[in-house]
Each structure stands twice: as structure tokens, then as C-alpha cells.
C-alpha positions in Angstrom: 14.4 -20.2 -10.4 12.2 -19.2 -7.4 8.5 -19.0 -7.9 6.8 -15.8 -6.7 4.2 -16.2 -3.9 1.3 -14.1 -2.8 0.4 -13.4 0.7 -2.5 -11.4 2.1 -2.4 -9.3 5.3 -5.3 -8.0 7.2 -4.2 -4.5 8.2 -5.7 -2.4 11.0 -5.1 1.3 11.2 -6.0 2.5 7.7 -7.8 5.8 8.1 -8.2 6.7 4.4 -7.1 5.8 0.8 -3.9 7.9 1.4 -2.9 5.4 4.2 -3.2 2.4 1.9 -1.4 4.2 -1.0 1.5 5.2 1.2 1.9 1.7 2.6 1.6 0.2 -0.9 4.4 2.5 -2.1 6.6 1.6 0.8 6.1 -2.1 0.3 6.6 -1.7 -3.4 10.0 -0.3 -2.9 11.2 -3.4 -1.0 13.6 -5.5 -3.1 11.8 -8.7 -4.2 8.3 -7.2 -4.1 6.6 -7.6 -7.5 3.1 -6.2 -6.9 1.1 -4.7 -4.0 -2.6 -4.1 -3.8 -3.8 -2.3 -0.7 -7.4 -1.5 0.0 -8.2 0.8 3.0 -11.9 -0.1 2.9 -11.4 -3.8 3.5 -8.0 -3.5 5.4 -6.6 -6.0 3.0 -3.0 -5.8 1.6 -2.1 -8.4 -1.0 1.7 -8.7 -1.8 3.2 -10.8 -4.6 6.9 -11.3 -3.9 10.0 -13.4 -4.5 10.7 -15.4 -1.3 14.3 -15.7 -2.3 14.7 -12.0 -2.0 12.3 -10.9 0.8 10.5 -12.8 3.5 6.9 -12.5 4.6 8.2 -11.6 8.1 10.1 -8.6 6.6 6.9 -7.5 4.9 5.0 -7.7 8.2 7.8 -5.8 10.0 7.6 -3.0 7.4 3.8 -2.8 7.8 4.1 -2.6 11.6 7.0 -0.1 11.5 4.7 2.1 9.4 2.3 2.3 12.3 -0.2 -0.4 11.3 -1.1 -3.8 12.7 -0.8 -6.7 10.4 -2.4 -10.2 10.7 
């Protein structure tokens, strides 16, 4: 059994709460993602996921494909 991990991205490009909500929903639809917390005020996105089903790089790619910069 794989243990879930949590990673935190600093995201640039959030303009409002709607941006963080939209990105949070997109990440949440990825297979293997357990929980997403996105905060536009801090630019912080915390993702809890199953690394056997999705990679941190795939999460970063989705963030960037959505028009944001992830660190």
C-alpha cells in the first residue's frame, strides 16, 4: 500500500479567489489526488496525493497548463 504524500506549490498568477477555486477543482479531478487546498492570497496550493497514481511533476504540469507559474 502506497502512503499518500503532501506537496506545496507556490503559485504565481492568481488574480482572485475564483482563480484558486478553478485550479483547485482541476487538480482535484486528477486521478490520485486526495485533497487540494488553494489560497489566492498566499499563492499557496497544497496537494495531498497518491504517488503511485500521479506524480508531483504531473501536478506541476497541470498548474502551468492552466496559465499559472508553479514553484
